[in-house]
C-alpha positions as CSV (number, residue, x, y, z in Angstrom):
1,M,21.1,-88.7,119.4
2,L,18.3,-88.1,121.9
3,H,20.7,-89.6,124.7
4,K,23.4,-87.1,123.7
5,I,20.6,-84.3,123.6
6,Q,19.6,-85.2,127.0
7,S,23.2,-85.5,128.7
8,A,24.0,-81.9,127.3
9,C,21.3,-80.6,128.4
10,L,21.8,-81.9,132.3
11,L,25.1,-81.0,132.0
12,L,24.2,-77.2,131.3
13,L,21.2,-76.9,133.5
14,L,22.4,-75.0,135.9
15,A,24.9,-72.6,133.4
16,S,21.7,-71.4,131.3
17,T,18.8,-72.6,129.3
18,L,20.5,-70.3,126.1
19,G,23.5,-72.5,126.3
20,C,21.6,-75.7,126.4
21,Q,19.8,-74.5,123.5
22,E,23.0,-73.8,121.5
23,I,24.6,-76.9,122.2
24,I,21.6,-79.0,121.0
25,Q,21.9,-77.0,118.4
26,E,25.5,-77.9,117.6
27,I,24.4,-81.7,118.0
28,V,21.6,-81.4,115.6
29,D,23.7,-79.6,113.3
30,D,26.4,-82.5,113.4
31,H,24.0,-85.3,113.1
32,D,22.7,-83.4,109.8
33,K,26.5,-84.1,108.3
34,D,27.2,-87.6,108.9
35,V,23.5,-88.1,107.0
36,K,24.8,-89.3,103.8
37,P,22.8,-87.9,100.5
38,T,20.8,-90.0,98.7
39,S,21.3,-89.8,94.9
40,F,18.0,-89.3,92.5
41,M,17.8,-90.0,88.8
42,I,15.1,-87.4,87.7
43,K,13.8,-88.3,84.3
44,V,11.1,-85.7,82.1
45,E,9.5,-87.2,79.5
46,N,7.2,-85.5,76.4
47,V,4.3,-87.6,76.4
48,S,2.6,-85.3,74.1
49,M,0.9,-86.7,71.1
50,P,-0.8,-85.4,67.5
51,N,-3.8,-83.0,68.9
52,T,-2.7,-82.8,72.1
53,V,-3.4,-79.2,71.4
54,A,-5.9,-78.2,68.9
55,T,-3.4,-76.5,66.2
56,D,-1.3,-77.2,63.1
57,R,1.8,-76.4,64.8
58,A,3.9,-79.1,65.6
59,E,1.1,-81.2,64.8
60,G,-0.3,-80.1,68.2
61,T,2.4,-82.1,70.2
62,V,3.8,-79.4,72.9
63,P,7.6,-79.1,72.8
64,L,9.0,-78.6,75.9
65,S,12.6,-76.2,76.2
66,P,15.6,-77.2,78.2
67,G,14.8,-76.8,81.9
68,V,16.9,-75.5,84.9
69,Y,16.8,-77.7,88.3
70,G,17.9,-76.7,92.0
71,V,18.2,-78.3,95.3
72,Y,17.2,-76.5,98.4
73,S,16.6,-76.7,102.0
74,E,15.8,-73.6,102.8
75,H,12.4,-71.3,101.7
76,S,15.1,-68.7,100.2
77,G,16.1,-71.6,97.7
78,A,12.7,-71.4,96.5
79,K,12.4,-67.7,95.8
80,V,15.6,-68.6,93.5
81,F,13.1,-69.7,91.0
82,F,9.7,-68.0,91.3
83,K,6.9,-66.8,94.0
84,E,3.4,-67.8,93.0
85,G,1.5,-64.3,92.9
86,K,4.5,-62.4,92.5
87,P,6.3,-60.9,89.3
88,A,8.5,-63.4,87.4
89,D,12.2,-62.5,87.5
90,E,13.9,-61.9,84.6
91,G,15.3,-65.5,84.3
92,T,12.1,-67.5,84.7
93,S,10.5,-64.7,82.1
94,R,13.1,-65.8,79.5
95,I,12.4,-69.5,80.0
96,A,8.6,-69.0,79.9
97,E,8.7,-66.5,77.0
98,D,11.6,-68.3,74.9
99,G,12.9,-71.4,76.5
100,D,16.2,-69.6,77.0
101,I,17.7,-71.3,80.2
102,M,21.1,-68.7,80.6
103,E,20.0,-66.4,83.2
104,K,18.0,-68.8,85.3
105,L,21.0,-71.3,85.2
106,E,23.3,-67.9,86.0
107,Q,20.9,-67.5,88.7
108,V,20.7,-71.0,90.3
109,T,24.1,-72.0,90.0
110,S,25.7,-69.1,91.9
111,S,23.1,-68.9,94.4
112,A,24.3,-69.8,97.9
113,A,20.6,-70.8,98.8
114,I,20.9,-73.6,96.2
115,K,22.8,-76.9,97.0
116,E,22.7,-78.3,93.4
117,G,21.5,-77.0,90.3
118,G,22.3,-77.3,86.7
119,S,20.4,-77.6,83.4
120,F,18.8,-80.6,81.5
121,E,17.8,-81.0,77.7
122,A,17.2,-83.8,74.6
123,P,20.1,-86.0,74.8
124,G,20.5,-85.0,71.4
125,G,21.8,-81.8,72.8
126,P,22.6,-78.5,71.4
127,D,23.6,-79.8,67.6
128,N,20.4,-81.5,67.2
129,G,18.0,-79.1,69.3
130,P,18.1,-79.3,73.0
131,A,14.4,-78.7,73.2
132,I,12.6,-82.2,74.3
133,F,10.0,-83.0,71.9
134,A,7.1,-85.3,71.4
135,G,8.8,-89.1,72.4
136,E,11.8,-87.6,73.6
137,Q,13.1,-87.4,77.3
138,A,16.0,-86.2,79.4
139,T,17.6,-87.1,82.7
140,F,19.7,-85.8,85.3
141,M,21.2,-86.5,88.8
142,V,20.6,-84.8,92.1
143,E,21.7,-85.8,95.6
144,G,19.4,-84.9,98.7
145,K,19.0,-85.5,102.5
146,P,15.6,-85.7,104.6
147,G,14.3,-81.7,104.2
148,D,15.5,-81.0,100.7
149,Y,13.5,-80.2,97.9
150,L,13.7,-80.4,94.1
151,Q,12.6,-77.4,91.8
152,F,12.3,-77.1,88.1
153,E,11.3,-74.5,85.0
154,T,11.0,-75.6,81.5
155,M,9.0,-74.2,79.0
156,F,5.3,-74.8,77.6
157,V,6.7,-73.9,74.1
158,Q,3.1,-73.7,72.4
159,S,2.3,-70.7,74.9
160,N,3.5,-67.3,75.0
161,D,4.9,-67.6,78.5
162,W,3.8,-70.6,80.5
163,F,6.1,-73.0,82.5
164,Y,5.8,-75.9,84.3
165,A,7.2,-76.3,88.2
166,F,6.7,-78.4,91.1
167,G,4.7,-75.4,92.8
168,D,6.2,-72.3,94.2
169,K,7.5,-74.3,97.0
170,G,9.1,-77.4,95.2
171,L,8.8,-81.2,95.3
172,P,9.8,-82.9,98.5
173,L,12.8,-85.5,98.2
174,F,12.0,-87.3,101.0
175,D,8.6,-88.4,102.9
176,G,10.2,-87.9,106.5
177,K,13.4,-90.1,106.2
178,Q,12.2,-92.5,103.1
179,P,13.2,-91.0,99.5
180,V,10.6,-90.2,97.4
181,S,10.3,-92.8,94.5
182,G,8.1,-93.1,91.2
183,D,5.8,-90.8,89.1
184,V,5.6,-87.7,90.6
185,T,3.7,-85.9,87.7
186,S,0.9,-84.8,89.9
187,Y,3.2,-82.3,92.1
188,L,3.7,-80.5,88.3
189,V,1.9,-77.0,87.5
190,L,1.6,-75.2,84.6
191,Y,2.2,-71.5,85.2
192,D,1.5,-68.4,83.3
193,A,4.5,-66.0,84.1
194,G,2.6,-63.0,83.8
195,T,4.5,-61.3,81.6
196,E,3.5,-61.4,77.7
197,A,-0.1,-61.1,77.0
198,D,-1.6,-64.7,76.3
199,T,-3.3,-66.2,73.3
200,A,-4.8,-69.8,73.5
201,P,-2.3,-72.8,73.4
202,G,-0.9,-73.2,69.8
203,T,-2.8,-69.6,68.5
204,G,-1.5,-66.2,67.8
205,P,1.4,-64.6,66.2
206,D,4.0,-64.2,69.1
207,Q,4.3,-67.2,70.7
208,K,7.5,-69.5,69.9
209,P,6.7,-71.8,67.3
210,V,6.0,-68.9,65.1
211,Q,8.9,-66.6,66.1
212,E,12.6,-66.6,64.4
213,P,14.5,-69.0,66.5
214,D,16.5,-66.6,68.2
215,A,14.2,-64.0,68.8
216,T,13.4,-63.2,72.3
217,N,10.8,-60.6,74.3
218,V,8.1,-60.7,71.4
219,G,4.6,-60.0,72.2
220,P,3.2,-57.1,74.2
221,D,3.6,-57.2,78.1
222,D,0.7,-58.7,80.1
223,S,-0.8,-56.4,82.7
224,V,-1.1,-58.7,85.4
225,N,2.2,-59.4,85.8
226,K,2.4,-61.8,88.4
227,V,3.3,-65.9,88.4
228,E,-0.3,-67.5,88.7
229,E,-1.6,-71.1,87.2
230,A,-2.6,-70.8,84.0
231,S,-6.0,-72.4,84.0
232,D,-6.4,-69.9,87.0
233,R,-5.3,-67.0,84.8
234,H,-7.2,-68.2,81.6
235,P,-10.6,-70.8,82.4
236,D,-11.9,-69.8,79.0
237,F,-8.9,-71.3,77.1
238,T,-8.4,-75.4,76.5
239,I,-5.8,-76.5,78.4
240,P,-4.2,-80.0,78.0
241,A,-3.8,-81.8,81.1
242,T,-0.6,-82.2,82.7
243,M,-0.2,-85.5,82.2
244,S,-0.7,-85.8,79.0
245,V,2.2,-83.1,78.6
246,I,4.8,-84.4,80.5
247,K,5.9,-87.2,82.8
248,V,8.7,-86.9,85.7
249,T,9.7,-89.7,87.5
250,V,12.2,-89.8,90.4
251,T,14.1,-93.0,91.3
252,P,16.5,-93.0,94.5
253,K,19.7,-94.6,93.7
254,Y,21.5,-96.6,96.6
């Protein structure tokens, strides 16, 4: 590829520097189109156990809501999900407060910045409840090329408005040209969406486990109104370690 670029520049050196730059970009773009995408299986496991949270609700386990995922290469793709330090959009709010994925799923699947998007849920599906309970797992497949990122959102159900995601830039699917493989749980962050006033995990009258199943937007608004790490926002709360609630594994398929 380098030889092609050098040849193109030599041929056009006397024409214009701008023209050379345009030819280089065309060659790079053509090369990227020729790169075959790698398929990845993403496994999301609920590894919480009784007393992971000090509450009688769900025996102290932490159910996870169905989630929404997307793959993108541009920074604009990350913004379709959320931006740390900024207000959560309606889709993220609905996941974080109620585990309702429909708004965010529509945003992701209709965005030109997202290469591939969809949702994941417990294997039983809607008939047996789509939430991912303790001991259950959900899997989904994506494709990616070097430079692509994966993002998803799933609710930490023992909360007012918290969700897990891979930081606000997402998870890089490649290290250089090498596909990412193995346990990527350390990349996850537990966020407070900043949309509803919080009580400690597993407590209070407005968290999802004590709401009517179809209830939405229950509880007073949070005056902060921005996405922040839950541990930073609430240093006085006892929050379980991420690895004691959720495990995410990436497996490239060749």
